[in-house]
C-alpha positions as CSV (number, residue, x, y, z in Angstrom):
1,M,61.1,202.3,63.9
2,I,62.5,203.7,66.9
3,G,64.4,200.4,67.8
4,F,65.7,201.2,64.5
5,F,67.1,204.6,65.5
6,R,68.5,203.2,68.8
7,K,70.4,200.8,67.1
8,I,72.0,203.6,64.6
9,R,72.3,205.5,67.9
10,K,74.2,203.1,69.7
11,K,76.5,202.3,66.5
12,L,77.2,206.1,66.1
13,A,78.0,206.5,70.0
14,D,80.2,203.4,69.5
15,D,82.1,204.7,66.4
16,N,82.4,208.2,68.3
17,K,81.1,210.3,65.7
18,P,79.1,213.1,67.9
19,L,77.4,215.2,64.6
20,K,75.8,212.4,63.4
21,Y,74.6,211.1,66.7
22,A,73.3,214.3,67.4
23,R,71.6,214.3,64.0
24,Y,70.1,211.1,64.4
25,A,68.9,211.8,68.0
26,I,67.3,215.0,66.7
27,G,65.4,212.9,64.2
28,E,64.3,210.1,66.7
29,I,62.9,212.9,68.9
30,I,61.2,214.6,65.7
31,L,59.5,211.3,64.8
32,V,58.9,210.7,68.3
33,V,56.6,214.4,68.2
34,I,55.2,214.1,65.1
35,G,53.9,210.3,66.2
36,I,52.1,212.0,69.6
37,L,50.8,214.9,67.2
38,I,49.2,212.2,64.5
39,A,48.0,210.2,67.8
40,L,46.3,213.6,69.4
41,S,45.1,214.4,65.7
42,I,43.4,210.7,65.6
43,N,42.1,211.3,69.0
44,N,40.5,214.6,68.3
45,W,39.1,213.4,65.1
46,N,37.7,210.4,67.0
47,E,36.1,212.9,69.6
48,D,34.7,215.2,66.8
49,N,33.0,212.2,65.4
50,K,31.7,211.1,68.5
51,L,30.1,214.8,69.2
52,H,29.1,215.0,65.5
53,K,27.0,211.6,65.7
54,R,25.9,212.9,69.3
55,E,24.7,216.2,67.7
56,L,22.7,214.3,64.9
57,N,21.1,211.6,67.0
58,L,19.6,214.5,69.6
59,L,18.8,216.5,66.6
60,S,16.7,213.7,65.1
61,E,15.1,213.1,68.6
62,L,13.9,216.6,69.0
63,S,12.6,216.4,65.4
64,T,10.6,213.4,66.4
65,N,9.4,215.1,69.5
66,L,8.4,218.5,67.6
67,K,6.6,216.2,65.4
68,I,4.3,214.8,68.1
69,N,3.9,218.4,69.9
70,I,2.4,219.4,66.3
71,K,0.3,216.2,66.4
72,N,-1.1,216.9,69.8
73,L,-1.7,220.8,69.4
74,E,-3.4,220.0,66.1
75,K,-6.1,217.3,67.8
76,D,-6.5,219.8,70.5
77,I,-7.1,222.8,68.1
78,K,-9.5,220.5,65.9
79,L,-11.6,219.7,69.5
80,Q,-11.4,223.3,70.4
81,T,-12.7,224.6,67.3
82,K,-15.9,222.1,67.3
83,S,-16.2,223.2,70.8
84,I,-16.5,226.9,70.0
85,K,-19.4,225.7,67.5
86,S,-20.9,224.2,70.2
87,F,-20.4,227.2,72.8
88,K,-22.4,229.2,69.7
89,Y,-25.1,226.8,69.6
90,I,-25.8,227.0,73.2
91,L,-26.0,230.5,73.1
92,S,-28.3,230.3,70.7
93,L,-31.0,228.7,72.8
94,P,-31.7,231.9,74.9
95,N,-31.4,234.0,72.3
96,N,-33.8,232.3,69.7
97,K,-36.1,230.8,72.3
98,L,-35.0,227.1,71.0
99,P,-36.8,224.3,72.2
100,Y,-35.4,221.5,73.9
101,N,-33.9,218.7,71.7
102,D,-31.6,215.4,72.3
103,S,-28.5,217.0,70.9
104,I,-28.1,219.7,73.8
105,P,-26.3,217.3,76.3
106,S,-23.8,216.6,73.5
107,Y,-23.2,220.2,73.0
108,L,-22.9,221.1,76.5
109,Y,-20.2,218.0,77.2
110,D,-18.2,220.0,74.1
111,I,-18.3,223.4,76.1
112,D,-17.5,221.7,78.8
113,Y,-14.3,219.8,77.9
114,C,-11.0,221.3,77.5
115,P,-7.9,219.6,76.3
116,D,-4.5,219.6,78.6
117,V,-1.8,220.6,76.9
118,I,0.7,218.0,76.3
119,L,4.2,218.3,75.0
120,V,7.0,216.1,74.5
121,S,10.5,217.6,75.6
122,S,12.4,214.6,76.5
123,A,15.3,215.4,74.0
124,F,15.2,219.1,75.2
125,H,16.0,217.8,78.7
126,T,18.7,215.4,77.2
127,L,20.3,218.2,75.1
128,K,20.5,220.4,78.4
129,S,22.0,218.0,80.0
130,S,24.4,217.2,77.3
131,G,25.2,220.7,76.9
132,L,23.7,223.3,74.6
133,E,27.1,223.9,72.7
134,I,26.6,220.4,71.0
135,I,24.5,222.2,68.6
136,Q,26.9,223.9,66.0
137,S,24.5,226.1,64.4
138,D,23.8,229.2,66.6
139,D,20.3,229.9,64.5
140,I,19.1,226.5,65.3
141,R,20.4,226.3,68.9
142,I,18.9,229.7,69.9
143,A,15.2,228.5,67.9
144,I,15.3,225.6,70.0
145,V,15.6,227.1,73.3
146,N,13.3,229.6,72.5
147,L,10.9,227.3,71.6
148,F,11.2,225.0,74.7
149,E,12.0,228.1,77.4
150,V,9.8,230.8,76.1
151,D,6.8,229.6,73.8
152,Y,6.0,226.6,75.2
153,P,5.6,228.1,78.7
154,S,4.0,231.2,77.6
155,L,1.7,228.5,75.8
156,M,1.1,226.3,79.2
157,Q,0.7,229.4,81.7
158,E,-1.8,231.4,78.9
159,T,-3.8,228.2,78.0
160,R,-4.0,227.2,81.7
161,R,-4.9,231.0,82.9
162,L,-7.8,231.2,80.3
163,E,-9.2,228.1,81.3
164,D,-8.7,227.8,85.0
165,Q,-9.6,231.2,85.8
166,L,-13.6,230.6,85.3
167,W,-13.3,227.1,86.1
168,P,-13.5,226.3,90.2
169,A,-15.4,229.4,90.8
170,V,-17.9,230.1,88.1
171,V,-18.1,227.1,85.5
172,V,-18.8,224.3,88.3
173,P,-21.3,226.0,90.5
174,L,-23.4,227.1,87.4
175,F,-23.1,223.8,85.8
176,Q,-24.0,221.9,89.3
177,K,-27.0,224.7,89.7
178,H,-28.7,223.5,86.6
179,L,-27.4,220.9,85.1
180,R,-27.2,216.9,86.1
181,N,-24.2,214.5,84.8
182,D,-25.2,211.1,83.4
183,N,-22.4,209.1,81.6
184,D,-20.4,212.5,80.8
185,R,-23.4,214.3,79.7
186,W,-24.7,217.3,81.1
187,F,-28.8,217.6,81.5
188,P,-30.7,220.7,82.3
189,N,-33.1,219.9,85.4
190,D,-35.4,222.4,84.2
191,Y,-34.8,223.7,80.9
192,D,-37.3,226.7,80.9
193,N,-35.8,228.1,84.4
194,W,-32.4,227.4,82.7
195,L,-32.5,229.5,79.9
196,K,-33.6,232.4,82.3
197,D,-30.4,232.6,84.1
198,T,-28.5,235.3,82.2
199,E,-25.3,234.5,84.6
200,F,-25.0,231.1,83.3
201,F,-25.4,232.3,79.6
202,N,-22.9,235.4,80.5
203,M,-20.5,232.6,81.6
204,V,-20.9,230.8,78.6
205,S,-20.1,233.6,76.2
206,L,-16.9,234.5,78.2
207,R,-15.8,231.1,78.1
208,A,-16.3,230.9,74.5
209,T,-14.1,234.1,73.8
210,L,-11.3,232.1,76.3
211,R,-11.7,229.0,74.4
212,N,-11.2,231.5,71.0
213,S,-8.2,232.7,72.8
214,S,-6.8,229.4,73.5
215,T,-7.3,227.9,70.5
216,S,-5.2,231.0,68.8
217,F,-2.6,230.4,71.4
218,K,-2.1,226.8,70.3
219,K,-2.2,227.5,66.5
220,K,0.6,230.1,67.1
221,A,2.4,227.4,69.2
222,V,2.1,224.9,65.9
223,E,3.5,227.4,63.4
224,Q,6.6,228.2,65.8
225,T,7.2,224.7,66.2
226,K,7.0,223.7,62.5
227,D,9.4,226.7,62.0
228,V,12.1,225.1,64.6
229,L,11.3,221.5,62.9
230,R,12.1,223.0,59.3
231,L,15.3,224.4,60.7
232,I,16.2,221.2,62.2
233,E,15.1,218.6,59.1
234,E,17.4,221.2,57.1
235,E,20.0,220.7,59.0
236,L,20.1,217.0,59.1
237,K,19.8,216.8,55.6
238,K,22.3,219.4,54.7
239,R,24.5,217.4,57.1
240,K,23.7,213.8,56.0
241,Y,25.3,214.6,52.2
242,N,28.3,216.3,53.4
């Protein structure tokens, strides 16, 4: 097309027709400008399309991470709820002067065990490195950031504080004082003497309270995670059909 206009421009120049030459020259310039604008538009569309796909991929990865986190937290909650029942049973031993039975080591194992908080955040770290602004929805972006940078760190800090503040200084020494470990089960060295140690059972009572608090924090984190997951899945569904 440009070659065609150049031939016309040359012919008009040779024929000494400056006005028509100027018109064709302007037309040629306009065509070049239009071509550049179209090329830029196509390039911008391609870039926007890449960002769009990148955003959806990241949202999909975040959705997967959040589902794993919900599963892990709900598993912890189930274990901790079971352990709370074990705390109650162990505390009933001295209160009700119950005799020794073979189930006690299992209950002691439950109150000794505390699951670590395991949360997956690989997609969020990828999102941060890609730039948070890639998420178009302000509500979703803010919800994601709050979950991973406020809610999850608070959960980790609180559960670690609740469980760790007694463990090394109080729990371990008292367990070792009265109990022996055999194949991950705790057995009383002297059952009757153990039941008389109020310090041990005061520790169990306090730890039961802390375990309740830890479980409540995890339940709250599940709801927070589900709220963000719901936002993401609604966005993915909406964008999929647009």
